[in-house]
C-alpha positions as CSV (number, residue, x, y, z in Angstrom):
1,M,0.0,0.0,0.0
2,A,1.4,3.4,-0.9
3,E,2.3,5.8,1.8
4,P,-0.1,8.7,2.1
5,R,1.0,12.1,0.7
6,N,2.3,14.4,3.4
7,R,2.4,17.6,1.4
8,Y,0.6,19.2,-1.6
9,S,2.0,19.1,-5.1
10,T,4.1,21.9,-6.5
11,V,1.1,22.9,-8.8
12,S,-1.2,23.1,-5.7
13,L,1.4,25.2,-3.8
14,V,1.9,27.6,-6.7
15,L,-1.8,28.1,-7.3
16,H,-2.5,28.5,-3.5
17,W,0.3,31.1,-2.9
18,G,-0.2,32.8,-6.3
19,I,-3.9,33.4,-5.6
20,A,-3.0,34.6,-2.1
21,A,-0.5,37.1,-3.4
22,L,-3.0,38.3,-6.0
23,V,-5.7,38.8,-3.3
24,L,-3.3,40.8,-1.3
25,G,-2.4,42.8,-4.4
26,Q,-6.1,43.5,-5.0
27,I,-6.5,45.1,-1.6
28,I,-3.4,47.3,-2.2
29,L,-4.6,48.2,-5.7
30,I,-8.1,49.2,-4.8
31,T,-6.8,51.2,-1.9
32,A,-4.4,53.0,-4.3
33,A,-7.2,53.6,-6.8
34,E,-9.4,55.2,-4.1
35,A,-6.6,57.4,-2.8
36,E,-7.1,61.1,-3.6
37,G,-4.9,62.3,-6.4
38,S,-4.0,58.8,-7.5
39,N,-3.5,57.5,-11.0
40,R,-6.9,55.8,-10.7
41,G,-7.0,54.5,-14.3
42,L,-3.8,52.6,-13.9
43,W,-4.7,51.2,-10.5
44,M,-8.2,50.1,-11.7
45,M,-6.7,48.4,-14.9
46,L,-4.3,46.5,-12.6
47,H,-7.1,45.7,-10.2
48,K,-9.4,44.4,-13.0
49,S,-6.5,42.4,-14.5
50,G,-5.7,40.9,-11.1
51,G,-9.4,39.9,-10.7
52,M,-9.3,38.1,-14.0
53,A,-6.1,36.4,-13.1
54,I,-7.7,35.3,-9.8
55,L,-10.7,34.0,-11.7
56,I,-8.5,32.0,-14.2
57,L,-6.2,30.6,-11.4
58,T,-9.2,29.7,-9.2
59,L,-10.8,27.8,-12.1
60,T,-7.5,26.1,-12.7
61,R,-7.2,25.3,-9.0
62,I,-10.6,23.8,-8.9
63,G,-9.8,21.7,-12.0
64,W,-6.5,20.6,-10.4
65,R,-8.3,19.8,-7.1
66,I,-10.8,17.6,-8.9
67,A,-8.0,15.7,-10.6
68,N,-5.9,15.6,-7.5
69,P,-8.0,15.4,-4.4
70,A,-7.0,17.1,-1.2
71,I,-4.8,15.3,1.4
72,A,-6.9,13.8,4.1
73,L,-7.2,15.8,7.3
74,P,-5.6,14.3,10.4
75,S,-7.7,11.4,11.6
76,A,-7.6,12.7,15.2
77,L,-9.4,15.9,14.1
78,P,-13.0,16.0,15.4
79,K,-15.6,15.7,12.7
80,W,-17.0,19.2,13.2
81,Q,-13.5,20.6,12.6
82,K,-13.2,18.6,9.4
83,V,-16.6,19.9,8.2
84,F,-15.7,23.5,9.2
85,A,-12.4,23.3,7.3
86,R,-14.0,21.9,4.1
87,T,-16.8,24.4,4.3
88,T,-14.3,27.3,4.6
89,H,-12.4,26.0,1.6
90,V,-15.6,25.7,-0.5
91,L,-16.6,29.3,0.6
92,F,-13.1,30.5,-0.5
93,Y,-13.7,29.0,-4.0
94,V,-17.2,30.6,-4.2
95,V,-15.9,34.1,-3.2
96,L,-12.9,33.8,-5.4
97,L,-15.2,33.1,-8.4
98,V,-18.0,35.5,-7.6
99,L,-15.9,38.5,-6.8
100,P,-14.2,38.8,-10.2
101,L,-17.3,37.6,-12.0
102,T,-19.5,40.4,-10.5
103,G,-16.8,43.0,-11.3
104,W,-16.5,41.7,-14.9
105,L,-20.3,41.6,-15.3
106,A,-20.7,45.1,-13.9
107,G,-18.1,46.5,-16.2
108,S,-19.7,44.7,-19.1
109,A,-23.2,46.0,-18.2
110,M,-21.7,49.5,-18.5
111,Q,-19.8,48.7,-21.6
112,R,-16.5,49.5,-19.8
113,G,-13.8,47.3,-21.0
114,F,-10.2,47.2,-19.8
115,E,-6.8,46.1,-21.0
116,F,-5.5,42.9,-19.3
117,Y,-2.3,44.2,-17.8
118,G,-2.0,46.5,-20.7
119,L,-1.5,43.6,-23.1
120,F,-4.9,43.2,-24.8
121,D,-8.5,44.2,-24.4
122,F,-10.3,41.8,-22.2
123,P,-13.6,40.9,-23.7
124,L,-16.9,42.2,-22.4
125,L,-19.7,39.8,-21.5
126,P,-23.0,40.0,-23.3
127,V,-24.8,41.7,-20.5
128,G,-27.3,44.5,-20.7
129,G,-29.0,46.5,-18.1
130,G,-26.7,49.5,-17.9
131,R,-26.3,51.5,-14.8
132,E,-29.0,49.7,-12.7
133,T,-27.6,46.2,-13.4
134,A,-24.0,47.4,-12.8
135,R,-25.0,49.0,-9.5
136,A,-26.6,45.8,-8.3
137,L,-23.6,43.8,-9.3
138,M,-21.2,46.2,-7.7
139,T,-23.1,46.0,-4.4
140,I,-22.3,42.3,-4.4
141,H,-18.7,43.0,-5.5
142,T,-18.0,45.5,-2.8
143,S,-19.7,43.5,-0.1
144,L,-17.9,40.2,-0.6
145,P,-14.4,41.3,0.5
146,K,-15.7,41.3,4.1
147,L,-16.5,37.6,3.8
148,L,-13.2,37.0,2.2
149,Y,-11.4,38.8,5.2
150,V,-13.3,36.5,7.6
151,L,-12.3,33.4,5.6
152,V,-8.7,34.5,5.5
153,F,-8.7,35.0,9.3
154,L,-10.3,31.6,9.9
155,H,-7.9,29.9,7.5
156,V,-4.7,31.5,9.0
157,A,-6.0,30.9,12.6
158,G,-6.7,27.3,11.7
159,A,-3.2,26.9,10.2
160,L,-1.6,28.4,13.3
161,K,-3.8,26.2,15.6
162,H,-2.5,23.1,13.7
163,Q,1.1,24.3,13.9
164,F,1.3,25.4,17.5
165,I,-1.5,23.6,19.4
166,D,-2.2,20.4,17.5
167,R,1.4,20.1,16.3
168,D,0.2,17.8,13.5
169,N,2.2,18.9,10.4
170,V,-0.8,20.3,8.6
171,L,1.0,23.6,8.0
172,H,4.0,21.7,6.6
173,R,1.7,20.6,3.7
174,M,1.4,24.1,2.3
175,I,4.8,25.5,3.5
176,P,7.4,22.9,2.9
177,L,10.1,25.1,4.4
178,I,8.6,24.4,7.8
179,P,10.3,21.2,9.0
180,R,8.0,18.1,9.4
181,R,7.6,17.0,13.0
182,P,8.4,13.4,13.8
């Protein structure tokens, strides 16, 4: 019988940390875009491009996850914690899909395109409705980061709990530089 995997694949690690870096970048970019006297157009183009990159990478990660199921959680973990962990991950995927989609749909409703990192025009979606539709979509788009912040907090808190309280090598799976405990 094969030994169970004790860390995620390089592809999983690159997707996880790449998306995490882009999410942090999104926070910085939207803050810069909202700063008075900023070069709003540049920051918004980068923010929209980052959102599309997150969408593409999240879809890739979901596909990779389907083809390469997650490592089993420690058997000693209570069932409620396993359910909580899986629910948090599913909610991450939902938010990381809905956030860029609502932004893209809102821009499309207003016929406002953008250049993907200044390289090419990102296509608009065939959405009508104009300002009213865009406003409704932007309400969702601007509300979801609050849920994302809660999910990030829970995710990091859970990782730290596993590392320092449970001492069960869960954090080693996503950060291979952390030595595996015997």
